[in-house]
N, C-alpha and C positions, 0 to 999 in steps of 0.2 A: 527300366530296370533299377532305377534308383531306390535304394532302401530294401531291395529284395535280397534275401540270403542267397549265396552262390548256389546252393543245392536246389533251392526253389527255382532259381533262374534257369538252371540246366533242365529241370523237369518242364518248365514252361516252354523253353526253346524246343525240346523234344516233342511236346504236344503239338506245337504249331507246325513243326516240320512233318509230323505224322499226318496232320489234318490237311495241310496246304501244300506240302512238298517244299523243297528248298526254293525260296524266292518265287513261289507260285503267283503272287499278284503281278509281278513284273513279267513273268512268262505269259500270263493271261492277257495282259495289256499288249504285249508284243504280238500275240496271235490275233487279237482283235484288230490291231493296227494293220497287220499284214492282210487280213481279209478285207478291210475297208479300202486299202490302197491298191489291192491287186486289180488289174484291168479286167480280170475274168469275172463273169457273173456266177456267183455261188448259187447253189440250189437252196430251195426253201428249207430242206432238212439241215443243211450246213448252217444256215443262218439261225434257225431255231436252236440248234445245238450250241451255237455261239452264245445266244441269249441265256441258255441254261448254264453254260460254263461261267458266264458273268454273274450268275445268281440273279438273273432277271434284272439287270441294272438298267435304269432309265437312260443313263448316259450311253450304254452300249446300244440300246434301241435307237436313240437319236442318230447315232453314227451308222447304224445298219438300215435305217428306214428307207433310203433311196433304193438299195438293193432289194429289200423286202417288197417294196411297191412294184418293182420291175418283174419280180418272179411270182407275184401273188395271184395272177390270173391262171386259171386252169389247174388248180390244185385238187387233189383227190379229197374225198370227204374226211379221211383220216388226217391228211395234212392240214386241212382247214380247221379241224378240231384242235390239232396240236398248235397251230398258229394262234388261234383264238385264246387257248389256254395260256400260251406264253405271253401274249400281249396283256391279258388280264393280270398275270403275275407281275409283269413290269409295272402296270398301273398301281397295283397294291404296294409296290415298293417306292412309289413317288411321293415326295413331300415338296409342296410348292415353296420355292425360295425366291421367287421373282426372277428366275433365270430367263434369258431371252427366248429360248426355245419353248414351244407350246407342246408338251408331251401328249396331251389329250388329242390335239389336232393331228399330230403325227401318227398316233395309233389309229385314229379314225380314218386317215387316208389309206393306210395299209389295209384295214378291214374293208373299206369301200372298194379298193382295187381288187380285193379277193372276193367281192360279191357278198360279203357279210353285212348287208345293209342295215338291219335292225341293230346289230352290234355297233356298227359305225355311227349310227344316229346317236346312240347313248354317249359315245365319246365326243361327237361334235357338240352335243348339248353340254357336256362337261367342259369343253373348250370355251363355249360361250359363257358358262357360269364362272369359270376361273379367270378368263382373260377379257371378258366383255364382248360386245358386238363387234363382228368383223365381217365385211361383205363376202370374203372368200368362204368363210365357215358357213354363213347363211346360204350361199349359193350351192355349196356341196350338200347341205341339208335339203335344199330344193331338189337337187338331182336324185338324192336318195328317195325323197317323197314321190317323185315322178316314177321311178322304177318300182316303188312299192304301191303304185297306183292310188296314192293319197293326194288327189288333185287340190283339195282345199289347203292342205299343209304346204304343198308346192307353191301355190299362189301366195300364201302368206309369207313364205320365205323369200320368194322373188320380190314381193313388195318391200320387204325388209332390206334386201340388197339394194334396190333402186332408191330407197330412202337414204341409204348410207353412201351409195355411189351411183348417182343418176346417169353416169356415162358408161356403166358396166354393160358392154356390148352383148355378151351372152345372156345376161338377165333380161335385157330389152328384147332380144330375139325370142 
């Protein structure tokens, strides 16, 4: 507010309050925190609504990913569409800054659990492109390929896993 005329500052404050409500970012953070920390399993609709209210924040997705994975199975076609759309919007809001969490991988695992295999594959590949080879990512790609009946891709990914982690029990199996 430095250098802003008092009348302009009052109009700016009124515009922010009208658009965001009084202290809306703090309320939104408190709601997200309460949802993450509650011991109850939220519904997919609740979690998607929370992503929407966060304006499809990558940080919100990272915090909600465990709950999204646990409720992703058995969704209706409309819920799957809403979930896929929400995750795509989160991805479009992401800018890689070298943070420890791999957003592409987290999105892929939610989609994988929801049975959206082709969509998951795209994000697993984005994870490999952005974060480099990782045996877990390659193994998950192999699982997708198996379910998609792409035997040659599954074998290639399993070979990649074993080259990176020769003792990977599930890949050996």
